[in-house]
Phi, psi and omega in degrees: 000317181297314180296323177297316180297316179298316179299319178297313179300318180294315183293329180271358181077007183285328180295314179296320178298317179296318179297318180297318178296319179296317179294319177298320177300320177297317179299312181292326177296316179294317180296319179297317179298315180292321179296319178298314178299318180296315179296317180298318178293319179298317179294318181296328184270348188242113182302324180293320178289323175298323178299318178300315179297318177300318180296323176294315182295331178269005178063030176261350180218139179282149184303320182294325176295320178296317179301312180304313183293317180296314180297323179294316183287321185276317186246356183072021181269120176249101182261022178296122184292350181277000000 
């Protein structure tokens, strides 16, 4: 049964598609981990970014506003929908 299923996946091109998705997932998982580490270090080293995090923790700033500002300052990403 297992071999039949594998043969079906291979003949339909589904096995290769699944492998490609898995490899892409690995790339994005590694990139996400590195980006998170980079952001955490950037916030730890920058008093202005730490202030943003403090304001979120004190409920004086909403998290998405802090994210926008941090991404803009660290990566130059401006995701403002306007």
